[in-house]
DSSP file (Angstrom, degrees, kcal/mol; ACC not computed):
  #  RESIDUE AA STRUCTURE BP1 BP2  ACC     N-H-->O    O-->H-N    N-H-->O    O-->H-N    TCO  KAPPA ALPHA  PHI   PSI    X-CA   Y-CA   Z-CA
    1    1 A M              0   0    0      0, 0.0     2,-0.0     0, 0.0     0, 0.0   0.000 360.0 360.0 360.0 133.4   19.3   17.4   25.5
    2    2 A C     >  -     0   0    0      1,-0.1     4,-2.3     4,-0.0     5,-0.2  -0.314 360.0-109.6 -75.9 163.3   18.3   20.8   24.5
    3    3 A V  H  > S+     0   0    0      1,-0.2     4,-2.6     2,-0.2     5,-0.2   0.879 117.3  52.0 -61.9 -41.1   14.8   21.6   23.0
    4    4 A K  H  > S+     0   0    0      2,-0.2     4,-2.3     1,-0.2    -1,-0.2   0.915 111.0  47.4 -63.6 -42.9   16.1   22.2   19.5
    5    5 A S  H  > S+     0   0    0      2,-0.2     4,-2.3     1,-0.2    -2,-0.2   0.899 112.3  49.6 -65.3 -40.0   18.0   18.9   19.5
    6    6 A L  H  X S+     0   0    0     -4,-2.3     4,-2.4     2,-0.2    -2,-0.2   0.922 111.2  48.9 -64.3 -44.5   15.0   17.0   20.8
    7    7 A A  H  X S+     0   0    0     -4,-2.6     4,-2.4     1,-0.2    -2,-0.2   0.902 111.6  49.7 -62.4 -41.1   12.8   18.6   18.1
    8    8 A A  H  X S+     0   0    0     -4,-2.3     4,-2.2     2,-0.2    -1,-0.2   0.898 110.9  49.8 -65.1 -40.2   15.3   17.7   15.4
    9    9 A A  H  X S+     0   0    0     -4,-2.3     4,-2.2     2,-0.2    -2,-0.2   0.910 111.5  48.2 -65.6 -41.8   15.5   14.1   16.6
   10   10 A I  H  X S+     0   0    0     -4,-2.4     4,-2.5     2,-0.2    -2,-0.2   0.913 111.1  50.6 -64.7 -42.6   11.7   13.8   16.7
   11   11 A A  H  X S+     0   0    0     -4,-2.4     4,-2.2     2,-0.2    -2,-0.2   0.893 109.7  51.0 -62.0 -40.1   11.4   15.2   13.1
   12   12 A T  H  X S+     0   0    0     -4,-2.2     4,-2.0     2,-0.2    -2,-0.2   0.920 110.5  48.2 -64.2 -44.0   14.0   12.8   11.9
   13   13 A V  H  X S+     0   0    0     -4,-2.2     4,-2.5     1,-0.2    -2,-0.2   0.920 110.3  52.3 -62.4 -43.5   12.2    9.8   13.4
   14   14 A F  H  X S+     0   0    0     -4,-2.5     4,-2.3     1,-0.2    -1,-0.2   0.911 109.0  50.1 -59.4 -43.1    8.9   11.0   11.9
   15   15 A L  H  < S+     0   0    0     -4,-2.2    -1,-0.2     1,-0.2    -2,-0.2   0.885 112.8  46.5 -64.0 -38.6   10.5   11.3    8.4
   16   16 A L  H >< S+     0   0    0     -4,-2.0     3,-0.8     1,-0.2    -1,-0.2   0.885 113.8  48.2 -70.1 -38.2   11.9    7.7    8.7
   17   17 A V  H 3< S+     0   0    0     -4,-2.5    94,-2.5     1,-0.2    -2,-0.2   0.876 116.4  40.8 -72.1 -38.1    8.6    6.3    9.9
   18   18 A S  T 3< S+     0   0    0     -4,-2.3    -1,-0.2    92,-0.2    -2,-0.1  -0.167  79.5 161.1-106.6  40.8    6.4    7.9    7.3
   19   19 A A    <   -     0   0    0     -3,-0.8    90,-0.4     1,-0.1    -3,-0.1  -0.320  47.1-103.3 -59.9 138.7    8.6    7.4    4.3
   20   20 A P    >>  -     0   0    0      0, 0.0     3,-1.3     0, 0.0     4,-0.6  -0.284  27.5-115.4 -64.4 152.9    6.8    7.6    1.0
   21   21 A A  G >4 S+     0   0    0     86,-0.8     3,-1.6     1,-0.3     4,-0.4   0.851 112.3  62.2 -59.6 -37.1    6.0    4.4   -0.8
   22   22 A W  G 34 S+     0   0    0     85,-0.4     3,-0.5     1,-0.3    -1,-0.3   0.801 100.6  55.1 -62.4 -25.3    8.2    5.2   -3.8
   23   23 A A  G <4 S+     0   0    0     -3,-1.3    -1,-0.3     1,-0.2    -2,-0.2   0.684 121.1  29.3 -78.2 -16.8   11.2    5.3   -1.4
   24   24 A Q  S X< S+     0   0    0     -3,-1.6     3,-2.7    -4,-0.6     4,-0.3   0.118  78.3 126.3-126.6  19.5   10.4    1.8   -0.2
   25   25 A A  G >   +     0   0    0     -3,-0.5     3,-1.3    -4,-0.4    81,-0.1   0.772  68.9  63.0 -56.4 -29.8    8.7    0.2   -3.2
   26   26 A D  G 3  S+     0   0    0      1,-0.2    -1,-0.3    -4,-0.2    24,-0.1   0.580  91.4  68.5 -73.2  -6.9   11.1   -2.8   -3.2
   27   27 A R  G <  S+     0   0    0     -3,-2.7    23,-2.0    22,-0.1    24,-0.4   0.630  96.7  59.6 -83.6 -14.5    9.8   -3.8    0.2
   28   28 A F  E <   -A   49   0A   0     -3,-1.3     2,-0.4    -4,-0.3    21,-0.2  -0.880  54.1-171.5-123.0 147.8    6.3   -4.8   -1.1
   29   29 A R  E     -A   48   0A   0     19,-2.1    19,-3.4    -2,-0.3     2,-0.5  -0.998  14.2-155.9-132.8 132.0    4.9   -7.3   -3.6
   30   30 A V  E     -A   47   0A   0     -2,-0.4     2,-0.4    17,-0.2    17,-0.2  -0.925   8.9-174.0-112.5 128.7    1.2   -7.2   -4.5
   31   31 A E  E     +A   46   0A   0     15,-2.6    15,-1.9    -2,-0.5     2,-0.3  -0.974  20.4 162.4-115.8 136.3   -0.7  -10.2   -5.9
   32   32 A H  E     -A   45   0A   0     -2,-0.4     2,-0.3    13,-0.2    13,-0.2  -0.967  21.7-169.2-149.6 163.4   -4.2   -9.5   -7.0
   33   33 A E  E     -A   44   0A   0     11,-2.3    11,-2.5    -2,-0.3     2,-0.5  -0.968  29.9-109.9-148.0 161.5   -7.1  -10.9   -9.1
   34   34 A V  E     +A   43   0A   0     -2,-0.3     2,-0.3     9,-0.2     9,-0.2  -0.824  39.6 175.6 -96.0 130.3  -10.4   -9.6  -10.3
   35   35 A E  E     -A   42   0A   0      7,-3.0     7,-2.9    -2,-0.5     2,-0.6  -0.926  29.2-134.1-129.6 155.8  -13.5  -11.0   -8.7
   36   36 A R  E     -A   41   0A   0     -2,-0.3     2,-0.6     5,-0.2     3,-0.1  -0.958  24.2-175.7-109.1 115.4  -17.2  -10.4   -9.0
   37   37 A I  E >  S-A   40   0A   0      3,-2.6     3,-1.5    -2,-0.6    -2,-0.0  -0.953  76.3 -16.3-115.1 116.0  -18.8  -10.2   -5.6
   38   38 A R  T 3  S-     0   0    0     -2,-0.6    -1,-0.2     1,-0.3    -2,-0.0   0.867 129.9 -54.8  54.5  39.3  -22.6   -9.8   -5.6
   39   39 A G  T 3  S+     0   0    0      1,-0.2    -1,-0.3    -3,-0.1    -3,-0.0   0.331 116.1 110.4  83.1  -7.3  -22.3   -8.8   -9.3
   40   40 A R  E <  S-A   37   0A   0     -3,-1.5    -3,-2.6    57,-0.0    -1,-0.2  -0.831  70.3-116.9-104.7 139.0  -19.8   -6.0   -8.7
   41   41 A P  E     +A   36   0A   0      0, 0.0    54,-1.8     0, 0.0     2,-0.3  -0.495  38.2 173.9 -73.6 139.7  -16.2   -6.1   -9.8
   42   42 A R  E     -AB  35  94A   0     -7,-2.9    -7,-3.0    52,-0.2     2,-0.6  -0.986  30.5-132.7-140.9 151.2  -13.5   -6.0   -7.1
   43   43 A I  E     +AB  34  93A   0     50,-3.0    50,-2.8    -2,-0.3     2,-0.3  -0.931  33.6 177.9-101.2 124.1   -9.8   -6.4   -6.9
   44   44 A T  E     +AB  33  92A   0    -11,-2.5   -11,-2.3    -2,-0.6     2,-0.3  -0.907  18.7  99.5-125.2 155.0   -8.8   -8.8   -4.2
   45   45 A G  E     -AB  32  91A   0     46,-1.9    46,-2.4    -2,-0.3     2,-0.4  -0.993  56.5 -70.3 167.1-159.0   -5.4  -10.0   -3.1
   46   46 A Y  E     -AB  31  90A   0    -15,-1.9   -15,-2.6    -2,-0.3     2,-0.5  -0.968  19.1-145.9-132.2 144.2   -2.5   -9.7   -0.7
   47   47 A V  E     -AB  30  89A   0     42,-2.4    42,-1.6    -2,-0.4     2,-0.3  -0.967  23.9-159.5-106.0 123.6    0.3   -7.2   -0.1
   48   48 A H  E     -AB  29  88A   0    -19,-3.4   -19,-2.1    -2,-0.5     2,-0.4  -0.801   4.4-163.3-103.0 143.9    3.5   -9.0    1.0
   49   49 A S  E     -A   28   0A   0     38,-2.8   -21,-0.2    -2,-0.3   -22,-0.1  -0.985  20.0-173.7-127.6 138.5    6.3   -7.3    2.8
   50   50 A D        +     0   0    0    -23,-2.0   -22,-0.1    -2,-0.4     2,-0.1   0.159  51.8 122.3-109.6  17.3    9.9   -8.4    3.3
   51   51 A A        -     0   0    0    -24,-0.4    35,-1.5     2,-0.2    36,-0.1  -0.357  68.7-129.8 -79.0 158.8   10.7   -5.6    5.7
   52   52 A A  S    S+     0   0    0     33,-0.2     2,-0.3    -2,-0.1    33,-0.2   0.358  89.8  65.0 -87.5   4.1   12.0   -6.0    9.2
   53   53 A L  S    S-     0   0    0     31,-0.1     2,-0.4    60,-0.0    33,-0.3  -0.844  91.5-102.0-122.7 161.3    9.3   -3.7   10.5
   54   54 A T  E     -C  112   0B   0     58,-0.8    58,-3.0    -2,-0.3     2,-0.4  -0.709  33.9-140.6 -83.5 130.0    5.5   -3.8   10.6
   55   55 A A  E     +CD 111  83B   0     28,-2.4    28,-2.6    -2,-0.4     2,-0.3  -0.756  25.9 175.4 -92.8 137.3    3.8   -1.8    7.9
   56   56 A V  E     +C  110   0B   0     54,-3.0    54,-2.3    -2,-0.4    26,-0.1  -0.866  53.2  32.4-134.3 167.1    0.6    0.2    8.9
   57   57 A N  E    S-     0   0B   0     -2,-0.3     2,-0.5    52,-0.2    -1,-0.2   0.919  75.2-172.9  52.3  51.3   -1.8    2.6    7.2
   58   58 A I  E     -     0   0B   0     21,-0.5    21,-2.1    23,-0.3     2,-0.4  -0.663   8.0-166.9 -85.8 121.7   -1.3    1.0    3.8
   59   59 A R  E     -CE 108  78B   0     49,-2.9    48,-2.7    -2,-0.5    49,-1.5  -0.915   6.2-155.3-109.9 132.2   -2.9    2.9    0.9
   60   60 A L  E     -CE 106  77B   0     17,-3.4    17,-2.1    -2,-0.4     2,-0.5  -0.793   9.4-148.5-108.8 148.8   -3.2    1.2   -2.5
   61   61 A L  E     -CE 105  76B   0     44,-2.7    44,-2.1    -2,-0.3     2,-0.6  -0.978  13.7-166.1-113.4 118.1   -3.5    2.7   -6.0
   62   62 A V  E     -CE 104  75B   0     13,-3.2    13,-2.5    -2,-0.5     2,-0.5  -0.926   6.5-166.0-106.9 118.0   -5.5    0.5   -8.3
   63   63 A E  E     -CE 103  74B   0     40,-3.1    40,-2.1    -2,-0.6     2,-0.5  -0.907  14.0-143.3-108.5 126.9   -5.1    1.6  -12.0
   64   64 A E  E     -CE 102  73B   0      9,-3.0     8,-3.1    -2,-0.5     9,-1.0  -0.762  26.0-152.2 -83.1 130.2   -7.5    0.3  -14.7
   65   65 A L  E     -CE 101  71B   0     36,-2.3    36,-0.6    -2,-0.5    35,-0.3  -0.832   7.3-138.7-111.5 142.1   -5.4   -0.2  -17.8
   66   66 A D    >   -     0   0    0      4,-2.5     3,-2.5    -2,-0.4    33,-0.0  -0.343  47.4 -85.2 -83.1 176.0   -6.4   -0.1  -21.5
   67   67 A P  T 3  S+     0   0    0      0, 0.0    -1,-0.1     0, 0.0    -2,-0.0   0.753 130.4  55.3 -57.7 -24.3   -5.1   -2.7  -24.0
   68   68 A S  T 3  S-     0   0    0      2,-0.1     3,-0.1     1,-0.0    -3,-0.0   0.515 120.7-107.1 -85.8  -3.3   -1.9   -0.7  -24.5
   69   69 A G  S <  S+     0   0    0     -3,-2.5     2,-0.3     1,-0.3    -1,-0.0   0.534  73.2 140.6  92.1   6.8   -1.1   -0.7  -20.7
   70   70 A R        -     0   0    0      1,-0.1    -4,-2.5     2,-0.0     2,-0.3  -0.671  58.0-113.6 -85.9 136.9   -2.1    3.0  -20.2
   71   71 A A  E     +E   65   0B   0     -2,-0.3    -6,-0.2    -6,-0.2     3,-0.1  -0.540  37.1 171.8 -70.1 127.2   -3.9    3.9  -17.0
   72   72 A V  E     +     0   0B   0     -8,-3.1     2,-0.3     1,-0.4    -7,-0.2   0.553  66.7  10.0-112.4 -14.7   -7.5    5.1  -17.9
   73   73 A N  E     -E   64   0B   0     -9,-1.0    -9,-3.0     2,-0.0    -1,-0.4  -0.970  64.0-152.3-160.0 150.1   -8.9    5.3  -14.4
   74   74 A T  E     -E   63   0B   0     -2,-0.3     2,-0.4   -11,-0.2   -11,-0.2  -0.960   6.2-171.6-129.3 149.0   -7.6    5.1  -10.8
   75   75 A T  E     -E   62   0B   0    -13,-2.5   -13,-3.2    -2,-0.4     2,-0.4  -0.995  17.9-137.1-135.0 140.1   -9.2    4.0   -7.5
   76   76 A V  E     +E   61   0B   0     -2,-0.4     2,-0.3   -15,-0.2   -15,-0.2  -0.816  28.3 172.1 -97.9 138.1   -7.7    4.3   -4.1
   77   77 A G  E     -E   60   0B   0    -17,-2.1   -17,-3.4    -2,-0.4     2,-0.3  -0.863  18.4-138.1-136.7 172.6   -8.0    1.4   -1.6
   78   78 A Y  E     -E   59   0B   0     14,-0.3     2,-0.6    -2,-0.3    14,-0.5  -0.963  15.6-126.9-134.7 149.6   -6.7    0.5    1.8
   79   79 A V        -     0   0    0    -21,-2.1   -21,-0.5    -2,-0.3    12,-0.1  -0.880  22.3-152.5 -91.1 121.9   -5.3   -2.6    3.5
   80   80 A D  S    S+     0   0    0     -2,-0.6     2,-0.3    10,-0.5    -1,-0.1   0.380  70.7  51.1 -81.5   5.7   -7.5   -2.9    6.6
   81   81 A A  S    S-     0   0    0      9,-0.3   -23,-0.3   -23,-0.1     2,-0.2  -0.888  87.8 -98.5-135.9 165.5   -4.7   -4.7    8.6
   82   82 A E        -     0   0    0     -2,-0.3   -26,-0.2   -26,-0.1     6,-0.1  -0.494  30.0-131.0 -75.7 153.8   -1.1   -4.3    9.5
   83   83 A I  B     -D   55   0B   0    -28,-2.6   -28,-2.4    -2,-0.2     3,-0.1  -0.936  28.8-143.3-105.7 110.4    1.5   -6.2    7.5
   84   84 A P    >   -     0   0    0      0, 0.0     3,-2.2     0, 0.0   -35,-0.2  -0.150  41.6 -59.9 -68.9 167.6    3.7   -7.9   10.1
   85   85 A T  T 3  S-     0   0    0      1,-0.3   -33,-0.2   -33,-0.2   -31,-0.1  -0.230 124.3  -9.4 -47.6 125.4    7.4   -8.4    9.7
   86   86 A T  T 3  S+     0   0    0    -35,-1.5    -1,-0.3   -33,-0.3   -36,-0.2   0.836 119.0 111.6  45.9  43.0    8.0  -10.5    6.5
   87   87 A G    <   -     0   0    0     -3,-2.2   -38,-2.8   -36,-0.1     2,-0.3  -0.398  58.2-122.6-123.0-160.8    4.3  -11.1    6.3
   88   88 A R  E     -B   48   0A   0    -40,-0.2     2,-0.3    -2,-0.1   -40,-0.2  -0.954   9.1-155.0-146.3 163.1    1.2  -10.3    4.2
   89   89 A A  E     -B   47   0A   0    -42,-1.6   -42,-2.4    -2,-0.3     2,-0.2  -0.996  21.2-120.3-143.5 145.0   -2.2   -8.8    4.5
   90   90 A Y  E     -B   46   0A   0     -2,-0.3   -10,-0.5   -44,-0.2     2,-0.3  -0.493  29.3-175.3 -81.5 148.8   -5.4   -9.2    2.5
   91   91 A F  E     -B   45   0A   0    -46,-2.4   -46,-1.9    -2,-0.2     2,-0.3  -0.970  14.0-166.5-141.6 160.6   -7.2   -6.4    0.7
   92   92 A E  E     -B   44   0A   0    -14,-0.5     2,-0.4    -2,-0.3   -14,-0.3  -0.958   9.0-177.9-147.3 124.8  -10.4   -5.9   -1.3
   93   93 A V  E     -B   43   0A   0    -50,-2.8   -50,-3.0    -2,-0.3     2,-0.2  -0.988  21.0-136.4-130.8 124.8  -11.1   -2.8   -3.4
   94   94 A R  E     -B   42   0A   0     -2,-0.4   -52,-0.2   -52,-0.2    -2,-0.0  -0.576  21.5-161.4 -74.7 139.8  -14.3   -2.1   -5.4
   95   95 A V        -     0   0    0    -54,-1.8   -20,-0.0    -2,-0.2   -21,-0.0  -0.909  23.4-122.9-121.4 153.0  -13.7   -0.8   -8.9
   96   96 A P  S    S+     0   0    0      0, 0.0    -1,-0.1     0, 0.0    -2,-0.0   0.860  88.3   4.1 -65.2 -38.0  -16.3    1.1  -11.0
   97   97 A A  S    S-     0   0    0    -57,-0.1     2,-0.2    -3,-0.0   -57,-0.0  -0.993  81.8 -97.3-148.1 150.1  -16.2   -1.3  -14.0
   98   98 A P        -     0   0    0      0, 0.0     2,-0.3     0, 0.0     3,-0.0  -0.477  42.2-179.7 -70.2 139.1  -14.6   -4.6  -15.0
   99   99 A R        -     0   0    0     -2,-0.2   -33,-0.1     1,-0.1     3,-0.1  -0.881  36.6-123.5-129.6 162.9  -11.4   -4.3  -17.1
  100  100 A A  S    S+     0   0    0     -2,-0.3     2,-0.4   -35,-0.3   -66,-0.1   0.827  94.4  32.6 -75.6 -31.8   -9.1   -6.9  -18.5
  101  101 A M  E     +C   65   0B   0    -36,-0.6   -36,-2.3    -3,-0.0     2,-0.3  -0.971  60.1 175.6-134.8 143.5   -6.0   -5.5  -16.8
  102  102 A Y  E     -C   64   0B   0     -2,-0.4     2,-0.4   -38,-0.2   -38,-0.2  -0.967  16.7-151.1-137.2 153.8   -5.2   -3.7  -13.6
  103  103 A R  E     -C   63   0B   0    -40,-2.1   -40,-3.1    -2,-0.3     2,-0.5  -0.999  14.0-167.8-124.0 128.7   -2.1   -2.5  -11.9
  104  104 A V  E     +C   62   0B   0     -2,-0.4     2,-0.3   -42,-0.2   -42,-0.2  -0.972  12.8 168.8-120.0 125.7   -2.0   -2.4   -8.0
  105  105 A T  E     -C   61   0B   0    -44,-2.1   -44,-2.7    -2,-0.5     2,-0.7  -0.938  41.8-106.8-132.7 155.5    0.7   -0.6   -6.2
  106  106 A V  E     -C   60   0B   0     -2,-0.3   -46,-0.2   -46,-0.2     3,-0.1  -0.743  34.4-178.0 -79.5 117.3    1.4    0.5   -2.6
  107  107 A E  E     -     0   0B   0    -48,-2.7   -86,-0.8    -2,-0.7   -85,-0.4   0.861  61.4 -12.1 -88.3 -39.3    1.0    4.3   -2.8
  108  108 A S  E     +C   59   0B   0    -49,-1.5   -49,-2.9   -88,-0.2    -1,-0.3  -0.985  62.3 155.4-157.3 163.3    1.8    5.1    0.9
  109  109 A F  E     -     0   0B   0    -90,-0.4     2,-0.3    -2,-0.3   -52,-0.2  -0.952  26.1-129.1-170.5 176.1    2.3    3.5    4.3
  110  110 A A  E     -C   56   0B   0    -54,-2.3   -54,-3.0    -2,-0.3     2,-0.4  -0.964  19.8-121.9-137.9 156.7    4.0    4.0    7.6
  111  111 A W  E     -C   55   0B   0    -94,-2.5     2,-0.7    -2,-0.3   -56,-0.2  -0.825  17.9-136.2 -96.4 138.2    6.3    1.8    9.7
  112  112 A R  E     -C   54   0B   0    -58,-3.0   -58,-0.8    -2,-0.4    -2,-0.0  -0.867  22.8-145.0 -91.5 116.0    5.3    0.9   13.3
  113  113 A I        -     0   0    0     -2,-0.7   -60,-0.0   -60,-0.1   -96,-0.0  -0.685  16.6-119.4 -84.9 127.1    8.4    1.4   15.3
  114  114 A P              0   0    0      0, 0.0    -1,-0.1     0, 0.0   -61,-0.0  -0.331 360.0 360.0 -64.0 147.1    8.8   -1.2   18.2
  115  115 A R              0   0    0     -2,-0.0    -2,-0.0     0, 0.0     0, 0.0   0.461 360.0 360.0 -83.0 360.0    9.0    0.4   21.6
């Protein structure tokens, strides 16, 4: 295989592995609730995946919503574990102030390709 073909193949694999979350949004489901831990509000829950690959480096976007459903503040959080094939992983994200409503979405992730 020539060097150009090898470089193109590696670039293609990288693009497939690190696909943006919006391209794979249907692969994840987030369940969450608001908790007070030591007096501070946190969003806790699970990210579920129905994908045939393990998801890693999962970044979450937590949006605080006003009564009309408009985002008024955002916080970034992370899932500290891999999500195995058709599995789930726990997360916990501190938020600045308690709100009545939040929206939590997977903002980005990568697939771990089996060897």
